N, C-alpha and C positions, 0 to 999 in steps of 0.2 A: 604704527608699525607692529606693535605687539598684537593688536587685534587681527591684522592680516596674517601674522605667523600662527596665531591660535586657530584661526579659521582654516588655514591650510593644513595644519596638523589634524584637526577634526575631520576634514574632508578625506584625508589620507587614511585615517583610522576607519572611517565609515566604509571606504572602498575595500579595505582589507577584510573587514567583517563580512560584507556582502559577498565577496568572492569566496571566502571560506565556506559560507553557508551553502552556496550554489554547488561547490565541489563535493560537499558531503552527500548530496542526493545523487544516486546512481542514474545513469541514462535509462529512460523508460522505453526499452525495446525500439529505439530509434524513432520514436514518435513524440510529438510535443504534447498531445492530449490523448492519453491512452483510452479514456472513456469514450471518446468519439472516433478515434482512428483504429482501434483494435475491434474488429467486428464481433468477435466472440465475447469480449468484455461488454460491449454495447448491448449484445443480445441478453446477457445475464441481467443487466440492469433493467432492460425492457420487460423481461419475463417476470422478474421479482416485483417490479412496480405494478404489473398487471394483477398480481396476487396481493391484495391490499392488507391481508393479515400477517404478512411476513416483514421482518426488518432485514436490511441489507447493509453491509459495510464492506468496502473494498480498500485494501491497504497495499501500497507498493512496498516491496521488501527485497532483500538480497539473499540468495542461496547459492553457495559455491561461486561467488563473484558474478552471478548472473541476476538480472532483474527478474523478479517473480511477483505474483499478485496473490495476496491472501484474501479470499472471499468468504465472508461470514454470512450465512443465511440463517435466520432464527424464525422458525414458523410458530413458536410458542415460547412461553416464559421458562420452561424447564427442559428445552431441547434446542439443538442447533446443529448445523453442518458447517465445517470449516474445510475449505479446499484450497490447496496451493497449486497455482497454475504457472506454467512458463509463458514466454512471449507468444508462442503459437497457440495457446489455449489448451495445451495438454495438461491434464491433471497429474501432478507429481505425487500428491499425497492427499488423503481425505480422512477426516476425523469427525466423530459425532460427539457432541457435547450433551451430557445427561446430568442428572443430579449428582452422579458419582464423578463427574469431571470429563476430561477429554478421553474418548475411547478410540484408539487407532492402532494399527500395526506398524505405522511408520513414525512414531513419536520422535525418533532421533532427527528426522528431517525437519519437523517443526522446531525442535530445539536448536538446530543449526541455522535457522532462518533469522536474519536480522531485520526487524520491522523498520519500516520507513514511514513516509507521510500517508495519512488517510486521504484517499481520493474521493470517496463517496460514502455517505452515511445517511440512512433513512430508517 
């Protein structure tokens, strides 16, 4: 009887933890796989993969309670481009990373963005 009670409690705790984790991730522009279902994001991946000397990272994030995507493209070890896109693929903010750090006129937008899961990294 004790084993059954313990197993039930463990199952309940596991269910609560899984449900909490899923609710922490904001909806992804009403798609289940943004890398495949958002054509503009799929095109960014295809274009960057075609350029073999660049690295790419795409991270889902939240800005003003909306799902956005941070796209990091690094063509070299000492420079990079960071762009924040909305669900339609409109660039909300763009910054350039140099040896001096992030250079942008919209730094407050990046500061207000809450990073989420990394969707792609190469």
